[in-house]
N, C-alpha and C positions, 0 to 999 in steps of 0.2 A: 596467244592473246586471249583466246576464249577459255583457257584452262586455268586461269588465275581467279582469285576471288572477284576481281573486277569483271572478269570474263563471264562469270556466273551471272552477275548483275546484267550484263549486256545480253546474255542469252535469255534472261527473264524478260527484258524489254522486248526483244524480238518475238518471244512467245506471246506476250500480252498484246502486241500489235497485230498478231494473226487475227484476233477477234476483239478489237478495241471496245466494241459496245458492251461486251461482257466484263471487261476489266477497268473501264474508265467511265466517268460520268459524261453526259452530253457536254460537248465543248461550247464555247461561246457562240460559234456559228450554228449551233443547234444539233449537230450530229457528230459522231466520231468517224464517219466515213471519209471525211476530208482530212483526217489525221488528228493527232492529239498534241497538245502543247507540252513544253518542258515542265510547266507548273503541274500538269496532271501526272506526268511521269514521276516528278519529284515527290508528289504527295503519295503516290502508290509505293514508291521505294522507301519513303520516310526519311528523305535526305533533303538538304538545302538545294534550291534550284541550280546554283552553279555546278554542283556535283552531277545532277541530271543532265545539264547542258554539256558537260564534258563527255559523258557516255553517248549522248545523242549526236554530238558533232563527230565523234570518232566513227560511229556506225554509219553516219552520212558520208564521211570521207572515204570509208571502205566501199561505199556504194550499196550497202545493205538497206539503208533507209533513204527516202526521198524527203524533201522538205519544200515548203513554200511559205512566204511571208504574207500575212494579211495584217496590214497596218503595223503595229508594233509586236505582234505575236508570230511565232514560227510554228507551223504544224508539221508533224512528222508522221510518215507511214512507211510500211515495208515496200521494198522494191522486189517483188516476187521473182522477176526474171533474173536479177543479179543474184539473189539468194539461191536459186536453182543452179546457176552457173557455178557458184562457189561450192555448193553441195556436190556437184559432178566432179569438180577438181579434187575434192577430198576422197570421193569414192574411187578415183583413179590412182590414189596414193600420192597425190601432190603434197 
């Protein structure tokens, strides 16, 4: 899943969300610490929002991202514990 061209995009999203303040402008709630929106990710990728939504939903479904809704916007951030678990599985040859 992460070795396809779409996978490269998802890896980029995960990398950017390691340090969102460096890669994204402040969000509507004032900071990137509470996550970033699909609009911000779409702008960074240079794709329409539905494309970014698809990537973000998949990463969330895999447990690599967490999300929360604030009014009509959804904010996404990395789930560092889950990412570490997945990394350990790959290190063990899974």
